[in-house]
N, C-alpha and C positions, 0 to 999 in steps of 0.2 A: 504493500500500500504506500509506504514511504517513497519507494522508487517510482511508482506511478505518479505521485504528486510532484516529485522532482522533475520527472520527464515532461509532465504537462506544463510546468512553469518554463522549462527550457524551450519547448515548442512554441509557447506563447511569445517568448522573447524573440525566437527566430522569426516568427511571422511579423512581429512588430518591426524588427530590423529590416526585413525584406520590404515591408511596406514603406519604410522611411527611404529606402533606396529606389522606390517607385517601380518595383518588380510587378509584373502583371499577375493577376489573381490565379490564372490557370497555371502559370509557372510556379507560383508558391505552392499550389496544391500538389503538383508533381514532385516538388522538392520534399515536402512534408511526407508524402506517401512513400517515397524512396527511402527516406531516413527511418521511417517506422518499420519498413520491411527489413532493413539492415539490422535494426535493433532486435526485431523479432527473431532473426536468424542467429544473431551473435549472443543474445542474452545480456548484452551490456546496457549500461545506462547511457542516456543521451550525452551528458557532460563527459563521461569517460570515453565514448566513441568519437565524438566530434569536437570536443573542447567547448569553450564558451560560445554561446549562440551568436554573439555579436561578431566574434572573429570568424566563425563558420560562414555567416552571411556575407561577410566582406570577401571571403575567399571564393565564393561561388560566382560563376559567370553566367548570369541569367538575363533574358530579354527584359529591358526596362522601357518605360515611357520616356520621351524626350525630357531633358533636364528642365525642371520647374514647369512642366506642362500643367501641373495641378494649380499653379498660380493663375493661369489663364482660364482653366476650366472650372475651378472651384473657388479660389480666393477672391477674384474680382467680382463674380456674381454675389458672393457672400458679403463683400464690402458694400456693394450697391444696395443689397437688401437691408443690411444693418443701417446704412444711412437713411434709406426710405423709412424704416421703422422708427428711427429717432425723430425724423421730421413728423411722422404720423403721431407719435406720442406727444409732441409739443402742440400739434394742431387740434387734437381731438378734444381736449378739455376746453379750449377757447371756443371751438365750434359748438359744443354742447351748451355752453353758457352764453352763446350769442355775443361773444366779445372778440375784440381784435387779438391776434396772436402777438404778444409782446416779446421782443428779443433784446438781450443785452450782450455786449462783447464777452463778458465772463461766461455767460450761458453758452455761447457758441464755442468757446474754448473748452469747456467741460464736455460738451457733446462731441467735440472733435477728438477727444482723448481715446475713446474706444475705437474709432475709425483709424486713427494713426497706429494704435497698438496692433490692430488687425493687418494694416498695410505692411507693418514691419515683421509680420509673422515668419516669413521665409528666413529671417536672420536668426531666429531662436526657436523654431518649431521643434528641432531635435531635443533641445534642452527642456522645452516645455513638456514633451512627451515622456522623456526619460526621468525627469525630476519633478515629482508631483508638486513640490513647493513653488516652482516657477509658474505652473498652471494656476495654482491657488492664488498667487500674488497677482497674476494677470486678471483673473475674475474679480478679485477684490478691488483692484484699481478701476476696472470698468464699472463695477457696481457703485463705488464711491463717486465716480464722475457723474453717474446718472443722478444720484442723490444731490450732489452739489449743484447740478444744472437746475434742479427744481428749486433749490434755495436761492439761486441767482436770478430766477425769473422776476422781472420788474413788477412792482405792485401797481404802478400807474403808467399811463402813456408818457407822462413827463419824464419818467425815469428810463424809458425804453430807448434803445438805439434804433429799433425798427418797430412799426406797428403794422401788421399784415392781416389781410383777409384770410382766415384759416381754411375756408372751404377749398380753394384751389390746391393748397398744400395737402389737405386731407385726401382729396380725390386723387391727386397726382401721385402721392407716395403710396397709397393703397394699390393703385394701378401698377406701379413699378414692382411692388412686392409680388403681386399675383402673376404678372408676366414673367418675372424672373423665376418664380417657383415652377411655373409651367415649363419653361425652357430647361431648367435643371432636371425636372422629373423626366422629361422626354429623353434627355441625354443619358440620365442614369439608367432608365429602363432599357435602353437600347445597347448599353455597353456591358455585355456579359463578361468581358475580360477583366473587369474590376473585381469580380466575385471569386472567392477561393473555392475550388471544386476538388473533390477527391476522385482521381482517375480509377480507383479500385471499386467505386460504387457506380450505380446506374443513375445517380442524381445529376441534374444539370442546374445551371443558374436559374432556370424557369421553375424548378421544383420548389415547393414551399412558397407558392405565389402569395398566399395570404400574409405570411410573415414579411415577404419582400414589400408588399404594398404598404403594410403598417410602418416598416422602416422608412420607406420613401416619404410617407406622410409626415412622420416625426422629423426627419432630417431636412427635407426640402420645403416643407410648408410651415416651419416653426414660426417664422416672422409674420406671415398672414394670420396664423392661428392666434398668436399673441396679440396682434393688432385687433382682431375680432373680439377677443376677450377684454381688451382694454376699452374698446368702444362700448361693449355691453355693460361693463362696470361703470363707465362714465354716464351712460344713459340711466342706469339704475340709481345712481347717486344724485342725479340732477334734481 
């Protein structure tokens, strides 16, 4: 039992390292299956047979996606969705209360902090994934920025840098979030190479369709769903 737990941790680390190297899902599945077969024949533990998972992943020559392709396919749409959600969150309360959307320079700076943090993600993504405290610090900074942006909201138009009609911003940001979610979902559904498959089984990326749909909804529609919840809460508290 102890050996099984140790091997599972090793394979989890191997998959993570291969993902960080942008190896295709089907190639990861082949690698894991081959390693498991070798361990089954030899009776050795994964660490004993292959060494540290990180070193083993680095030694493999596997097909990978173009360098930083995920930035174009995943990060930039995520950044745009985040920016649209932040604009929506600022506009919804003003629209519900039939007031102008008041903006201050400090508020813009606080709202820009999560966007900048996400834009710089390629510089520290490996550290954020391998060291949980980096990820916790990032989430804490973004959450604190959101709270401070609410505190920095001007109380009157005289204190505001800008006074805007919230409706165009509300509709525009909601439209952007929905269109981006549709585009990301279509791309994710059609790209089976991103999913890890076991060549020893008869399963395919299309197997477990219900689970895949749920995963797509949670990951690709998180901002529209949060925006809808925020709108409902604002209307309920009106």
